[in-house]
C-alpha positions as CSV (number, residue, x, y, z in Angstrom):
1,M,-29.7,8.8,-3.7
2,L,-27.3,6.5,-2.5
3,N,-27.0,2.9,-4.0
4,K,-26.3,-0.1,-1.6
5,K,-22.4,-0.3,-2.4
6,T,-22.1,3.3,-2.3
7,F,-23.5,3.8,1.3
8,L,-21.7,0.2,2.4
9,L,-18.5,1.9,1.0
10,I,-18.8,5.1,2.9
11,T,-19.6,3.4,6.1
12,G,-16.7,1.0,5.7
13,I,-14.6,4.0,5.3
14,L,-16.0,5.8,8.2
15,F,-15.9,3.0,10.7
16,S,-12.3,2.6,9.6
17,C,-11.0,5.9,10.5
18,A,-13.1,5.3,14.0
19,T,-10.9,2.0,14.4
20,I,-7.8,4.0,13.4
21,F,-8.1,6.8,15.9
22,H,-8.9,4.2,18.7
23,L,-5.5,2.8,17.8
24,L,-3.8,5.9,17.9
25,R,-5.4,7.0,21.1
26,I,-4.3,3.8,22.7
27,V,-0.6,4.0,21.0
28,Y,0.1,7.6,21.7
29,K,-1.7,7.7,25.1
30,W,-4.3,10.7,24.4
31,E,-6.4,11.7,27.3
32,V,-10.3,12.2,26.6
33,V,-12.2,14.2,28.6
34,F,-16.2,14.1,28.5
35,A,-18.2,16.2,30.6
36,G,-15.4,16.4,33.0
37,S,-14.4,13.0,33.7
38,V,-11.5,11.3,31.8
39,V,-12.3,8.4,29.8
40,P,-10.5,5.6,30.5
41,S,-7.9,4.4,27.8
42,W,-9.4,0.3,27.8
43,S,-12.7,1.8,26.3
44,S,-10.8,2.1,23.1
45,W,-10.0,-1.6,22.7
46,I,-13.7,-1.7,22.8
47,G,-14.0,0.8,20.1
48,V,-10.9,-0.9,18.0
49,I,-13.1,-4.4,18.5
50,I,-16.9,-2.8,17.7
51,A,-15.6,-0.2,14.6
52,G,-13.3,-2.6,13.3
53,F,-16.0,-5.5,12.9
54,L,-18.2,-3.2,11.5
55,A,-15.6,-1.9,8.9
56,F,-14.7,-5.3,8.0
57,N,-18.4,-6.3,7.8
58,S,-19.5,-3.2,5.5
59,F,-16.6,-4.2,3.0
60,R,-17.5,-7.4,3.0
61,L,-21.2,-6.6,2.2
62,R,-20.1,-4.8,-0.8
63,K,-18.3,-7.3,-2.3
64,E,-21.7,-9.3,-2.2
């Protein structure tokens, strides 16, 4: 069973990876197609903000 600090470390790493992938999509202009529709690139900015916020808070809560 995971303790709280290990859980927060794992979630922080996963959300950091999600943030990096969203940034890479913006920088390299990768196209994402979901169910036959192209996902607009501006949605990755929302992903960067939300995933970055969650990663930051996961690491911050781990220190407490």
